[in-house]
C-alpha positions in Angstrom: -35.9 -23.1 27.8 -34.9 -20.5 30.4 -33.6 -17.1 29.3 -33.7 -13.5 30.6 -31.5 -10.5 30.8 -31.0 -11.3 34.5 -30.0 -14.8 33.8 -27.4 -13.5 31.3 -25.9 -11.1 33.8 -25.5 -14.0 36.2 -23.0 -15.5 33.8 -20.7 -12.4 33.8 -18.8 -13.1 37.0 -18.2 -16.8 36.3 -17.0 -16.1 32.8 -14.7 -13.3 34.0 -13.2 -15.8 36.5 -12.6 -18.3 33.7 -10.9 -15.6 31.6 -8.6 -14.7 34.5 -7.6 -18.3 35.1 -6.8 -18.7 31.4 -4.9 -15.4 31.3 -2.8 -16.3 34.3 -2.1 -19.8 33.1 -1.0 -18.6 29.6 1.2 -15.9 31.0 2.8 -18.4 33.4 3.5 -20.8 30.6 5.0 -17.9 28.5 7.3 -17.0 31.4 8.8 -20.5 31.6 8.7 -21.8 28.0 11.0 -20.9 25.1 9.5 -19.2 22.1 10.3 -22.3 20.0 8.2 -24.5 22.2 5.2 -22.2 22.2 5.3 -21.8 18.4 5.3 -25.6 17.7 2.3 -26.7 15.6 0.2 -29.3 17.2 -0.3 -32.6 15.4 -4.0 -32.3 16.2 -5.5 -29.8 13.7 -8.8 -28.3 14.9 -11.9 -27.6 12.8 -10.9 -23.9 12.8 -7.5 -22.3 13.1 -4.1 -23.9 13.2 -3.3 -25.1 16.8 0.0 -24.1 18.3 1.5 -25.4 21.6 0.6 -22.2 23.4 -3.1 -22.8 22.4 -3.1 -26.1 24.3 -2.3 -24.3 27.5 -5.7 -22.5 27.5 -7.7 -25.3 25.9 -6.8 -27.7 28.7 -8.5 -25.4 31.1 -11.4 -24.3 29.0 -13.8 -27.3 29.1 -13.1 -28.0 32.8 -13.7 -24.4 33.8 -16.9 -23.9 31.8 -18.3 -27.2 33.0 -17.6 -26.2 36.6 -18.3 -22.5 36.6 -21.1 -22.0 34.0 -22.7 -25.4 33.1 -23.5 -25.8 36.8 -25.9 -22.8 36.5 -27.5 -24.0 33.2 -26.6 -26.4 30.4 -24.8 -25.0 27.5 -23.3 -25.7 24.1 -19.6 -24.7 24.1 -18.3 -23.8 20.7 -14.6 -23.4 20.3 -11.7 -24.4 18.1 -9.7 -27.3 19.6 -12.9 -29.1 20.7 -13.5 -32.2 18.6 -16.3 -31.4 16.1 -16.1 -27.8 17.1 -18.7 -28.0 20.0 -19.5 -29.8 23.2 -22.7 -29.9 25.3 -22.1 -29.4 29.0 -22.8 -30.9 31.4 -21.7 -34.0 29.5 -24.5 -36.2 28.5 -27.0 -33.4 28.1 -28.9 -33.2 24.9 -28.2 -30.2 22.7 -31.8 -29.2 22.5 -31.9 -28.9 26.3 -29.0 -26.4 26.5 -30.0 -23.0 27.6 -27.0 -21.1 26.2 -24.8 -21.3 23.2 -21.4 -20.0 24.2 -18.7 -19.3 21.6 -15.1 -18.9 22.9 -11.7 -18.1 21.4 -9.3 -19.2 24.2 -6.4 -17.2 22.6 -7.2 -14.7 19.9 -3.8 -13.4 18.7 -1.8 -16.5 19.3 0.9 -15.7 16.8 1.8 -12.3 18.3 1.7 -13.6 21.8 3.8 -16.7 21.3 6.6 -14.5 19.9 6.0 -12.0 22.7 5.3 -9.2 20.2 1.8 -8.2 21.4 -1.0 -9.0 23.7 -3.6 -11.7 22.8 -7.2 -11.9 24.1 -9.6 -14.4 25.6 -13.0 -13.9 23.9 -16.4 -15.2 24.9 -19.9 -14.5 23.6 -23.1 -15.9 25.1 -26.4 -16.3 23.2 -29.7 -18.1 24.0 -29.4 -21.5 22.4 -31.5 -21.5 19.2 -29.6 -24.4 17.7 -27.0 -24.3 14.8 -28.5 -21.1 13.4 -27.8 -19.0 16.5 -25.8 -16.1 15.2 -23.6 -13.2 16.3 -26.5 -10.7 16.5 -28.1 -12.9 19.1 -25.2 -12.7 21.6 -26.5 -11.2 24.8 -23.3 -11.1 26.9 -19.7 -10.7 25.7 -16.4 -10.6 27.6 -12.8 -10.1 26.3 -9.8 -10.3 28.6 -6.2 -9.3 27.6 -3.4 -11.8 27.8 -0.5 -9.5 28.3 3.1 -9.9 27.4 5.4 -11.3 30.1 7.0 -7.9 30.5 3.6 -6.1 30.8 2.0 -5.6 34.2 -1.2 -3.9 33.1 -4.0 -5.7 31.3 -7.6 -4.9 30.4 -11.0 -6.7 30.5 -14.0 -5.4 28.6 -17.6 -6.7 28.8 -21.1 -5.9 27.8 -24.7 -7.1 28.3 -26.9 -6.2 25.4 -28.6 -2.9 25.9 -26.5 -2.0 29.0 -23.5 -0.3 27.4 -19.9 -1.4 27.4 -17.6 -1.5 30.5 -13.9 -2.0 31.0 -11.4 -2.5 33.8 -7.6 -2.3 34.0 -5.9 -4.9 36.2 -2.4 -4.4 37.7 -0.6 -7.8 37.9 1.9 -6.5 40.4 -0.4 -4.8 42.9 -3.7 -6.7 42.1 -5.4 -3.4 41.9 -8.4 -2.9 39.6 -9.4 0.4 38.0 -12.4 1.3 35.9 -11.3 2.1 32.3 -13.3 4.4 30.0 -14.0 3.3 26.4 -13.8 6.3 24.1 -14.0 5.5 20.3 -12.6 8.3 18.3 -14.8 11.3 17.6 -12.7 12.4 14.6 -14.7 13.0 11.4 -12.0 11.7 9.1 -9.3 9.2 9.0 -6.8 11.9 8.2 -3.8 11.8 10.7 -5.3 8.7 12.3 -4.9 4.9 12.1 -7.0 3.2 9.4 -6.4 0.0 7.6 -7.5 -3.2 5.8 -6.1 -6.4 7.3 -3.6 -8.2 5.1 -1.8 -10.5 7.5 -0.9 -13.4 5.3 0.5 -14.0 1.8 -1.8 -14.8 -1.1 -3.5 -11.6 -2.2 -1.9 -8.9 -0.1 -1.3 -6.9 -3.2 -5.0 -6.7 -4.0 -5.9 -5.9 -0.4 -3.3 -3.2 -0.4 -4.6 -1.8 -3.7 -8.1 -1.5 -2.1 -6.6 0.2 0.9 -4.7 2.7 -1.3 -7.8 3.4 -3.4 -9.9 4.1 -0.3 -7.4 6.4 1.3 -6.8 8.4 -1.8 -10.5 8.7 -2.4 -11.0 10.0 1.1 -8.0 12.2 1.4 -6.6 12.9 -2.0 -3.0 12.7 -3.1 -0.3 12.6 -0.5 1.5 15.9 0.1 5.4 15.9 -0.1 6.8 15.1 3.3 3.4 14.4 4.8 1.5 11.3 5.9 -2.2 11.0 5.3 -2.9 8.3 7.8 -1.3 5.3 9.4 -1.9 1.6 9.7 -1.5 -1.1 12.4 -1.7 -4.7 11.4 -2.8 -6.0 14.8 -3.0 -9.8 14.2 -6.0 -10.3 16.4 -9.7 -9.5 15.6 -10.4 -8.9 19.3 -7.4 -6.7 19.4 -8.7 -4.7 16.4 -12.0 -4.2 18.1 -10.2 -3.1 21.2 -8.2 -0.5 19.3 -11.5 0.9 17.8 -13.1 1.0 21.3 -10.1 2.8 22.9 -10.0 5.5 20.2 -6.7 4.3 18.8 -8.1 3.2 15.4 -10.7 4.9 13.2 -11.4 2.3 10.6 -10.5 -1.4 10.3 -11.8 -3.9 7.7 -11.0 -7.6 7.2 -12.0 -8.6 3.7 -10.1 -11.9 3.4 -13.0 -14.1 2.4 -13.9 -11.8 -0.5 -10.5 -12.3 -2.1 -11.1 -16.0 -2.8 -12.0 -15.3 -6.5 -8.7 -13.4 -6.9 -6.8 -16.3 -5.4 -8.7 -18.8 -7.6 -7.7 -16.9 -10.7 -4.1 -17.2 -9.6 -4.4 -20.9 -8.9 -4.2 -20.3 -5.2 -6.5 -21.4 -2.3 -8.0 -19.2 0.3 -6.0 -19.5 3.6 -7.0 -18.5 7.1 -9.8 -16.1 7.6 -11.7 -14.5 10.5 -14.3 -16.8 12.1 -17.3 -16.2 14.4 -15.3 -17.0 17.5 -12.9 -14.2 16.5 -15.8 -11.7 16.4 -17.8 -13.0 19.3 -17.2 -9.9 21.3 -18.3 -7.4 18.7 -21.3 -6.7 20.9 -19.0 -4.8 23.3 -17.8 -2.6 20.4 -21.4 -1.9 19.3 -22.4 -1.1 22.9 -19.4 1.2 23.1 -20.5 3.1 20.0 -18.3 1.5 17.3 -20.1 0.6 14.1 -19.4 -3.0 13.0 -20.8 -4.3 9.7 -20.6 -7.2 7.3 -19.3 -6.8 3.8 -22.8 -5.5 2.7 -22.9 -2.8 5.3 -25.4 -4.8 7.4 -25.1 -6.4 10.8 -22.8 -9.5 11.3 -25.0 -12.6 11.3 -22.6 -15.5 11.0 -23.7 -18.6 12.9 -21.9 -19.5 16.1 -19.8 -22.2 14.7 -16.0 -22.7 14.1 -16.1 -23.1 10.3 -17.7 -20.0 8.7 -15.4 -17.3 7.2 -16.3 -13.7 8.0 -15.6 -10.4 6.3 -16.3 -7.3 8.4 -15.6 -3.6 8.7 -15.4 -1.4 11.8 -15.9 2.4 12.0 -15.2 4.5 15.0 -18.3 6.6 14.4 -20.9 7.5 11.8 -18.9 10.3 10.3 -16.0 7.9 9.5 -18.5 5.4 8.1 -19.9 8.0 5.7 -16.4 8.9 4.6 -15.1 5.4 4.0 -18.0 2.9 3.4 -19.0 4.2 -0.1 -15.4 4.1 -1.2 -15.0 0.6 0.2 -18.1 -0.6 -1.6 -17.0 1.0 -4.9 -13.5 -0.6 -4.7 -15.0 -4.0 -4.1 -17.6 -3.6 -6.9 -14.9 -2.4 -9.4 -13.0 -5.7 -8.7 -16.1 -7.9 -8.9 -15.8 -8.7 -5.2 -19.0 -7.0 -4.0 -21.6 -9.3 -2.5 -25.2 -8.6 -3.6 
């Protein structure tokens, strides 16, 4: 099996080209298609998330591009929702044990916001040396995320990192084709006060419990709200890659997605756990870590989910160590008090 840091860097340009092809194809489809068409649910449900018509635009390109651009350099296991069984070995006919890389991709992270033209989505890719089914997020050596902008938006960003080499970003002008280096500056604030901080509660089911945890953390950190004042703010960006981007850009100070931990609450109510964050949603967290953002699992340790489409992930992101010290103990206490802490 071949693997080196140099080999990993050689995949950066091909993957960036793939991302740009997918971005351009999806934007073009959004320009010509009605919202109702893009928001149709496909009859073919994947192993992971629900598939909408707009997802198919990117997935039709995905296998072809990775087979041509990347698998020609070294065989790989491509892991993505929309692929039958959740993964495919490229070039076709190659044995999985002979694959050099395990590549996890989310062709459109943030489909729901994009298809209604509310907010940008992202193409996400993480590359790790193939160690079989147990290859996990901490083993990703290269990560790239590329913004799929709204039709009315002419600027869009690409972020990437090779492990140990720091995080990098570029802003692309769709009108002039100009590219400009983009600094990544996570917030240096020492508190969430007057900043954006939130717990994700995108979907019905147990939003009240998640909101209660959010309230408890904010009040524990900042005390009672003063009349006519706002302690902090929230931004329910319906994209895990987008949430990481907001942390890296200094827009958000704390984000947590605890949806898998709420399953016991839902069970008590006779409800099932719905959609959660998956490894492909977090496959670019390497970029955030390289940029200085602290990303943890629900225990406060590194994310170690296997690179597959099925696992559910809970995670927390802190802009810096001071924010982590302010928030993490309160978060863990709130979870423990509800019997949601994981030992």
